[in-house]
N, C-alpha and C positions, 0 to 999 in steps of 0.2 A: 502493499499500500504506499510505503514512503517512497519507493521509486517511481511510482506512477503519479504521486503528487509532484516531484521533482522534474518530472518531464514536461516542458512546456509546448504551446502550440507552435511557437516560431522556430522550434527545434523539429517538431513532428512534421510540420507543413511542408518544408523543403524536401525532406526525405520520402513522404507520402507522393507528392507531386511528381519525383524521379520515377517512382515506383508506377503510379499511373500512366506517366508518359511512356515508359517501357512497355506496357501492357496494350496501349491503344497506338502507338507509332505506327504508322503505314495502313492502319486500317480505314476502311471507308464504309458508309451507310451504317454509322454507329446508332444504335437504337436511342430513343429520346431520353430513357432513364441515365444510360451512359454518357449522354451529351451532358445533363444536366449535373451529374456528379463530376464530371471534367471541369466544367465551368465552376463549381463550387471549390475544388481543389485549385483552379488557376487563381481565383480570388486569394484563398489562402496562401498561396506563393507569392502573389503580389504584397500583400500585407506583410509577410516575414521578410520579402526582401527589403522593403522599406525600413521596416523594425531593426535589421541587421545594419543597414547602411547607417541609421541613425547612432546605433551602438558605436560602429567604426569612427563615424564623423565625431563624436564625443569623445573618442579616444586620442585622435589625431589633433585635433583643435581647430581654431579658424586660421586663415580661410579655407584650408583644405577639408575641413569637415563639411562645410556648405556644398563644396564641390563633389564631395563623395557622395552625399544625398542626391544631388541634381543629377550627376551622370547615372545614378541606379535607377531613378525615376525615368531618366530619358531613354535609357536602354530599354527599359520595358516599353515605353512608349514607340520608339523606332521600331522595336523588334515586331510589336503589333502591326504597326503599318505596313513594313515592308515584307510581312509574311503575307498580309492580304493582298498587297500590291502584285507580288510575285503569281500568286495563285487566280488572280482576277484579270491580269492583262489590261487592256485599255480602259475595261468598265471601272478601274479602281484610279484612275489618272488623276482625281481630284481628292484621293482620299488624305494625303498628307494634309492638304489645305482644310478639310472639312473636319480633322482631327484636331489640328492646332487652333483653328477658329473655335471650335466647341469648348477646347482646353480654356483658352482666353475669357469666352463668356460664362463658363461654369465658374471659374475662379473669381474674375472681376464682379461678377453679378451672384453667383450662388454661394461660394464661400465668404465673399464680402458681405451679402445681405444676411445670411444666417449669423455671422458674427456680430455684426452690430444689431440684430434684432434679440440675440440671445442675451448679449450684454447689456443692452438698454432696458429690456425687460426685467431682469435680475437686479440691475444695479442703479436704474433710473437713466443713465447718461453713459455713453461710450466714449472714453475718453482716450486720444491717441496723439502721437507725435506727427503733425502736419507736415514738418519739413522732410522727414525720411519716407513717410508714405506718398507724399507729393512726387518725391524724388523717383520713387518706384514706379509710381504709377506714369509718369514721363518717360520712363525708359520702355515700359510696356507699350504706350502707344506709339513710341518711334519705332519699335520693333515691329509692331502689327503693320504698321504703314509701310515701312521698307519690305517686307517680306510679303504682305497678303494684299495690301492696297495697290501698290504700283504696278503689279504685273496686269492688272486690269486695264492700265492707261499706256503702257510701254507699246510701242510699234515696232518692234525689232521682229517679234514672231505674231502671226495670226492667233487669236485666242487670248485667254488670261496666263500666258506663260513668259517666263523670262528667255532671252538668249543665254547660252552657256555662259558668256562673259559677264551678263546681268546677273546669273545666278552665283556666280562665284563672288562677286561682289556683294551681293545681298546676305550670303552665308559669312563671309568675312566680317562685314559690318555688324551682323548680329551676334556672333561670337565676341567680338571686341566690347560691344555693349554691355554683354552679359559679363565678362570678365571685369570689366570697369566698376560695375555696380557691385560685384562681390567684393572687390577690393576696398570700394566705399564703405559698404555696410560694415565690413570686419575690420577695418582700419582705424583711421583718426575719426571719422564719425560715426562709430558704432553707437553713441548715445542717441543718434537721432532714430535707431529702431529698438529702443527699450522701452518697455511700458511706461506711462506717466500716471501721476495721480490727479485729482480733480483741479490740483492749481499748476498742472503742468510741469511738475518736477519729475525729474528721470526716477524711475523705482528700478534698482539693480539688486534684488532680493537673493539671498542664499538658495532658496529653493529653486531658482531659475538656474543655478550653477552647482549642481552636485558633483560630488567627486567623480572622474572619468573611471570607465572600467578598467580592471586589470589588463595586463597585456595578453595574457592567456584568453581571457573573455574576449578582447577584441580580434585574437586570431581565429578562435572560433566562429565568431560572427563574419570573419572574412571569408572563411570556407563555405558557411552556410548561405551566405549572400551569393557566392558563385555557383552554387547548387540550385538556390531560388531562381536566379536569371536563367540559368539554362533550361530549367523546368519551365519557365514562363514561356521563353522563346518556344520550346517545344510543344507546350500545350497550344499556344497560339495558333501554332499551323493545323495542331488536330481540330483546335475548335472552329478555324476559319470557315469552312463550308457552313457549321450551323450557325453561326451568326450571320452570315449574308442570307442563308435560307430564312432564318427567324426573320429578320427585316423584311424580306419579300413577303413572307407569309401573312404578315399583319397588315401589308400594303402601303408600307411606308418606302420613301424613296431611298435608292442606294446610299446616298450621302450620309443618311441616318447612322450607317455603320461608324462614321467618325465619331459621333456622338457618343456610341457604346463604348468605344474605346476611351476616349476622354474621361467619360464617367468612372471606368474601371481603374485607370491609372490614377485619378484622382481622389478616389475613395480613401486613402490613408490620409492625404492631406486634410480632407473634409472632416474625418473624424478627430483628427490632433487639433484643428482649427475650433470646432465644436467645444473641445474640451478647455481649451484656453481662454474662450469666450466665456465660458461658465464660470471660471475662475477671477474673471475681471481683468483678464490679460488679452485685451482685444488687439493689442500692438502686436502681439505674436501672431494672433490670427490673420491679421492683415498681412505681416511678413510672408506668412505661409502662402496666402492667396495670390499676392502679387509676384512672390519669389517663384511660384509654381508656374504663373503665367509666362514670367521671364524665361525659366529654364526650358518651357515648351517650345517658344519660338526661337530663343537665343541658342539652344543645344540642338534641337532636333531639325530645324531648317538645315543647319550646316550637316547634320549627320546624313539627312534626306539627299541633300546636294552632292554629297560624296556617293551615295548608293545610287544615285542617278547614274553614273558612269557605267555601273552594271545592269540596271534596270532598262527594259524596253519601253517603247511608247513614250508618249507625252506626260509632262509633269505640270500639271494645272494648279498653280497657286493663287491665281487672282480671284478676289471675292465677287461675288455677284452684286448687284446694286442693293438689293434689301439687306444682305450680310454688312454692306459697307454702312448703312444707315444704322443699323444695330450696333456696329462698332463705334461710330461716331456718337451716338446717344450715350452710349455706355461711358466712353472716355468723359464726355461733358459732365454727365450726372456722378460719375464718381470724383471728378475735379471738384466740383460744388460740394460734395460731400467731405471732402478731405481738407479744403481750405479753413474751416473754422478749428479744426482739430478736436471737434466733439459731435456727436449725432446721436440721434433718438431712433425709437423704433420706426419713425416715418421714413427715415432715410434707407433704413434696412429692408422695409416693405417695398421701396421703389424699386431697390436693386432686384429683389426677388420678383417682381412684376416682369422685369427686363427679360429675366432668366426664363420665365414663362413664357414671354413673347416669343424668344429665341426658340425654345423647343416645340411650341405650336408651329411656327413657321417652317422648321427644319423638318416636320411630319407633314405640314400642308404648305408647300412654297408658293 
């Protein structure tokens, strides 16, 4: 009994995922029950991978810790995107765009809105640092414009896509902006991203800086992280036909597959943001939201650009007019929310309505 108590889900998850992968790899026409079980194991592997990345990040410290977590999450996202693009051919030419845009809308409206709503409901007012949060939003807006809006207006190629040279520039610019922000957030301006009290004073409490894990624990997490990531990539390949078939079966457009991927990848961040918001640490929640949006663009776009060397078919990155409108109103509303440095349930509700509009229009464009 003591042994069972000591076994944790984040240890069992990656091992179980590898076992399931070995049993289902290369098999087609899986039964609905098996598909559901594989999906549950895939979710467990994603959560375990992010957990172990956080353990490693806590051990190595900043700024490398943030990079470890962001790279781990990005590997999952890129693996899911590329797996579906390879199996779907030209039908998935816009999958990278759909996934990245969905991630931006889910983080900047969903996680943002939930965090503000939970904090304001429990504590009366959500207080945060407008300087750091504003800098994060500006970076997200710039990344989204360079990578997702401009392809719809460039004339080098027909359709919403970059020329090879333009794609390389967008990839390098995205990576540079992301790395610059990480250095800013973890360097001399670190205080801009710490929680603040009702008077705007920085709160740097001991509970936010627990002792780092031992070297042995960190090495175990490195091994389990690698196992979890391998399992996620493999199980994504196994699940890809079911994801596409499921979306088609309910009558949703193929672009909704990107929303499914984004929801899966951002599930751990959403749970972590909710927990932080319930403890009146909304700044941490906003850091998670905007940091995830930044990583989704700043790291995924360069990875997809590199992968496009081997992928056949077009790579459509430009947003549609409806998506551009949603992005513009999201940035505008988020800016108005951030400027005062405090927010009520009203602002949280506005962001959640914008998320609902995005999901509805993704289903019924």
